[in-house]
N, C-alpha and C positions, 0 to 999 in steps of 0.2 A: 484616302484616309481621311477622315473627322475631324474638323474643328472641335476645338475645346469648348463649349458649351458656357453661356455666362453664369455664375453661379447665383442659384436660385432656378435655374430649367436643369430638367431631367436628361441626363446625353439619350435618353431612350426613348421616353413616350413624350418629350417634351411639354411636362406639366411646368407649373410654374407655381408659385407660392399664392398668388392669387387665381388661380385656375386648376385647383389640385384632382389628382384620378381621384374616381367614388373607386372603394374597394367591395367585393362580393358582402361585406359585411354592413355597406352602407357608411363604412369611415370613411375619410379620407385619408391621401397618404400622406407618410412624414418623410424629412431626410436622412437616409440613412449611412450619408459619412460626413466631415466633414468641410469639405469643397462645394457643399450640399447643390451635387450636380446626378446622384442617383434618389428615384423617390423609393416608399417602399411597397410600391406593387409589386406583386411576387413576377409578372413578368419581366419588370426591368431588373429585378435581383436575379433572376437568373439568364438575364443577356447580359448582363454586367459582368458575373462566373465567368462565360462563357468567353469575354471578352479578356480580362484580367489571365485567362489560359491563355490563351492564344496571345497575349505580350509576352508573358513568360516563356511561351515555347519558341519565340523567336530569339530568345536572347542566347547566348552563348552560352555555355555552361562555365563557371570560375574554374582557372589552372589549377588542378590539385599540385602539392609539391612533387608527389612520385611522375606527374607531367614535366612538372618543371627539372626535375634532374634527368629525366631523359632528354629533352631538348638541349641540355649543358653537356652534357655525353655527346650528343652526336656534332654540336661545334667543337667540341676538343678534339677529335679523331684525326687524328694524321692521315694524309694523303699514303694510299698502296705505296711502294716501293717500285716502280717497274725494272723491267729491265732495260738500260742502254741500249741505243744500237749500233 
């Protein structure tokens, strides 16, 4: 697991405000989020999209109301009566 970079450092290419990436057009990169940890380099944007997708996939999906009702019904079932010996 990676640690969270300090604000002002890109989590993917590690550029900083003082040492910004040079983009193909000759411009320098800028920050794409308020936390200032993802720059506008296309490779960094793609890597961040993949990271966010992995994080979302790892989260359990929230329970729907039908799931909750099904769990309640399972918990309220009476045990089956067996024959006494």
